[in-house]
LOLUM-330176 format. One line per field, with one value per residue (C-alpha): residue number from 1; residue in one letter; x, y, z. Coordinates in pm, 1 decimal. Example, Ala and Ser with C-alpha at 12.3 -4.5 7.8 and 13.67 -1.06 7.14 Angstrom:
n: c(1 / 2)
res: c(A / S)
east: c(1230.0 / 1367.0)
north: c(-450.0 / -106.0)
up: c(780.0 / 714.0)
***
This chain:
n: c(1 / 2 / 3 / 4 / 5 / 6 / 7 / 8 / 9 / 10 / 11 / 12 / 13 / 14 / 15 / 16 / 17 / 18 / 19 / 20 / 21 / 22 / 23 / 24 / 25 / 26 / 27 / 28 / 29 / 30 / 31 / 32 / 33 / 34 / 35 / 36 / 37 / 38 / 39 / 40 / 41 / 42 / 43 / 44 / 45 / 46 / 47 / 48 / 49 / 50 / 51 / 52 / 53 / 54 / 55 / 56 / 57 / 58 / 59 / 60 / 61 / 62 / 63 / 64 / 65 / 66 / 67 / 68 / 69 / 70 / 71 / 72 / 73 / 74 / 75 / 76 / 77 / 78 / 79 / 80 / 81 / 82 / 83 / 84 / 85 / 86 / 87 / 88 / 89 / 90 / 91 / 92 / 93 / 94 / 95 / 96 / 97 / 98 / 99 / 100 / 101 / 102 / 103 / 104 / 105 / 106 / 107 / 108 / 109 / 110 / 111 / 112 / 113 / 114 / 115 / 116 / 117 / 118 / 119 / 120 / 121 / 122 / 123 / 124 / 125 / 126 / 127 / 128 / 129 / 130 / 131 / 132 / 133 / 134 / 135 / 136 / 137 / 138 / 139 / 140 / 141 / 142 / 143 / 144 / 145 / 146 / 147 / 148 / 149 / 150)
res: c(M / E / T / V / R / R / I / T / R / T / Y / P / S / N / P / D / I / L / E / D / F / Y / T / W / L / E / G / T / L / K / K / F / S / A / D / E / K / W / H / Y / R / V / T / V / A / S / A / E / A / F / T / N / A / I / I / H / G / N / Q / S / K / P / Q / K / Q / V / K / V / E / A / W / L / K / G / R / L / F / W / V / K / I / G / D / E / G / K / G / S / P / P / R / A / P / K / K / S / D / L / F / D / T / S / G / R / G / W / E / L / M / R / Q / M / A / D / R / L / E / T / R / R / E / N / G / I / F / W / V / E / L / G / F / N / M / P / N / N / K / K / G / Q / Y / G / K / R / K / I / G / S / G / G)
east: c(7284.1 / 7170.4 / 7308.1 / 7393.0 / 7267.6 / 7430.8 / 7696.5 / 7712.7 / 7918.7 / 7992.1 / 8241.0 / 8370.3 / 8645.5 / 8929.5 / 9232.7 / 9266.5 / 8946.0 / 9141.7 / 9188.3 / 8813.3 / 8808.9 / 9078.7 / 8913.4 / 8511.4 / 8666.8 / 8878.8 / 8532.8 / 8331.3 / 8616.0 / 8643.8 / 8264.2 / 8312.1 / 8660.8 / 8931.4 / 9148.3 / 9470.2 / 9603.7 / 9244.3 / 9198.1 / 9526.3 / 9378.1 / 9079.3 / 9227.3 / 9489.9 / 9242.3 / 9012.0 / 9213.3 / 9335.2 / 8987.1 / 8885.7 / 9205.4 / 9136.7 / 8791.3 / 8876.8 / 9202.8 / 9132.6 / 8738.3 / 8628.4 / 8972.4 / 8953.4 / 8682.1 / 8493.3 / 8176.2 / 8178.9 / 8142.2 / 8282.1 / 7993.4 / 8108.2 / 7916.6 / 8040.8 / 7847.9 / 7887.0 / 7705.2 / 7736.0 / 8129.2 / 8219.8 / 8277.9 / 8227.0 / 8334.8 / 8200.0 / 8325.4 / 8152.7 / 8289.9 / 8079.6 / 8369.6 / 8347.0 / 8558.9 / 8799.2 / 8811.3 / 9045.2 / 9349.9 / 9643.2 / 9938.0 / 10147.6 / 10538.5 / 10697.6 / 10967.4 / 10992.1 / 10932.9 / 10641.7 / 10387.3 / 10092.0 / 9958.8 / 9951.2 / 9642.7 / 9446.8 / 9708.7 / 9719.0 / 9341.5 / 9376.4 / 9614.5 / 9441.3 / 9072.4 / 8952.6 / 8688.8 / 8704.4 / 8447.6 / 8352.5 / 8000.4 / 7838.1 / 7545.1 / 7292.3 / 7621.8 / 7821.6 / 8124.1 / 8172.1 / 8474.2 / 8344.2 / 8625.3 / 8560.7 / 8711.9 / 8638.5 / 8612.6 / 8855.3 / 8821.5 / 8819.3 / 8952.5 / 9272.5 / 9285.9 / 9300.6 / 9117.0 / 8928.3 / 9029.6 / 9074.4 / 8860.4 / 8910.0 / 8620.4 / 8554.1 / 8200.7 / 8035.6)
north: c(10608.2 / 10778.6 / 10617.5 / 10839.8 / 10715.7 / 10466.7 / 10506.6 / 10204.6 / 10168.8 / 9819.3 / 9736.9 / 9457.3 / 9185.8 / 9330.0 / 9460.9 / 9759.2 / 9950.3 / 9999.0 / 10331.3 / 10397.2 / 10273.0 / 10517.8 / 10797.6 / 10707.9 / 10630.5 / 10970.1 / 11172.2 / 10963.9 / 11022.3 / 11388.6 / 11445.1 / 11303.1 / 11430.8 / 11640.2 / 11449.5 / 11282.5 / 11008.0 / 10904.6 / 10883.3 / 10687.7 / 10420.5 / 10381.8 / 10383.2 / 10134.4 / 9882.9 / 9940.5 / 9885.8 / 9573.5 / 9391.4 / 9544.1 / 9369.2 / 9074.6 / 9083.7 / 9101.8 / 8851.8 / 8589.5 / 8624.7 / 8665.5 / 8543.2 / 8865.6 / 8705.6 / 9034.5 / 8905.1 / 8843.4 / 9157.1 / 9328.8 / 9576.0 / 9854.9 / 10058.8 / 10327.2 / 10514.5 / 10653.6 / 10493.2 / 10628.0 / 10765.9 / 10456.3 / 10482.9 / 10162.6 / 10030.7 / 9743.8 / 9524.9 / 9195.2 / 8979.3 / 8638.4 / 8369.9 / 8130.0 / 8377.1 / 8353.1 / 8428.8 / 8655.0 / 8438.0 / 8526.5 / 8638.8 / 8420.4 / 8445.9 / 8576.8 / 8661.4 / 9068.6 / 9032.7 / 8786.4 / 8968.7 / 8809.5 / 8669.7 / 8967.6 / 9120.8 / 9057.0 / 9156.5 / 9518.8 / 9517.5 / 9482.3 / 9728.7 / 10009.0 / 9943.9 / 9978.1 / 9705.4 / 9410.0 / 9199.2 / 8923.4 / 8765.8 / 8553.0 / 8688.6 / 8610.3 / 8457.0 / 8759.9 / 8730.0 / 9074.0 / 9247.0 / 9513.2 / 9780.0 / 10013.9 / 10363.8 / 10560.2 / 10914.6 / 11163.6 / 11428.6 / 11748.1 / 11910.2 / 11699.3 / 11529.0 / 11204.3 / 10883.8 / 10702.1 / 10340.5 / 10095.9 / 9775.6 / 9492.9 / 9257.2 / 8945.5 / 8844.1 / 8595.0)
up: c(11313.7 / 10987.7 / 10658.2 / 10376.7 / 10040.2 / 9891.0 / 9599.9 / 9376.5 / 9062.4 / 8844.0 / 8655.2 / 8392.2 / 8555.8 / 8351.9 / 8536.5 / 8259.6 / 8421.6 / 8775.6 / 8674.0 / 8669.3 / 9008.7 / 9137.3 / 8957.4 / 9104.4 / 9425.5 / 9454.4 / 9357.3 / 9602.6 / 9910.5 / 9809.8 / 9919.8 / 10286.5 / 10419.6 / 10274.2 / 10482.5 / 10275.3 / 10515.5 / 10539.7 / 10148.8 / 10148.5 / 10356.3 / 10199.0 / 9836.9 / 9931.9 / 10120.3 / 9844.9 / 9556.4 / 9689.4 / 9734.7 / 9386.5 / 9221.9 / 9409.0 / 9305.1 / 8961.2 / 8937.0 / 9175.2 / 9232.8 / 8899.8 / 8688.0 / 8460.2 / 8282.1 / 8135.4 / 8133.7 / 8497.1 / 8697.8 / 9022.0 / 9205.5 / 9452.3 / 9712.8 / 9934.6 / 10176.5 / 10555.3 / 10860.2 / 11193.9 / 11190.7 / 10964.7 / 10620.7 / 10400.4 / 10042.6 / 9977.1 / 9740.8 / 9549.6 / 9298.2 / 9140.0 / 9234.9 / 9528.0 / 9774.6 / 10008.4 / 10415.5 / 10523.0 / 10595.0 / 10879.8 / 10695.8 / 10542.5 / 10554.5 / 10188.8 / 10074.0 / 10007.0 / 9648.8 / 9647.8 / 9422.2 / 9593.3 / 9931.2 / 10129.0 / 10069.2 / 10380.0 / 10586.4 / 10386.4 / 10397.5 / 10778.7 / 10845.7 / 10624.6 / 10782.9 / 11098.2 / 10989.2 / 10757.5 / 10694.4 / 10431.5 / 10354.0 / 10049.1 / 9941.4 / 9666.7 / 9451.7 / 9557.6 / 9756.5 / 9943.3 / 10095.1 / 10342.0 / 10434.2 / 10735.6 / 10775.4 / 11093.5 / 10957.3 / 11053.5 / 11340.0 / 11184.3 / 11461.9 / 11526.4 / 11200.8 / 11379.1 / 11398.3 / 11607.2 / 11784.7 / 11504.9 / 11546.0 / 11340.4 / 11307.8 / 11098.0 / 10977.0 / 10722.0)
***
């Protein structure tokens, strides 16, 4: 399988940087597909991982960084987000009140992504989200597979 060049960015752990992340991600996604439903899935899951990296992983300390990579390998588009925190492997969804403001991130990422993997590498906790590329002829997605690695 051929891998397209990885596109990388690094951000300070500042919640105010989220708009810059959205702009970068939107531009990146347009290079791969015009499918709006696919863009939505990738954006929602990636924004959740990015926000978790800032708030939970790096505890909003601007001297810590969030690293982001995106690439296409075969029919999967990957977004990899890493922080300098301890990491928290995916958990089963918790029973929560409709108005809870946290605790549903892993489940949201599982629902939006076709693959979800985590790993620790060189002091960075990575969340890797894989998305099947849309079928250009029908605008449909392939079978969804959820996996976790470590």
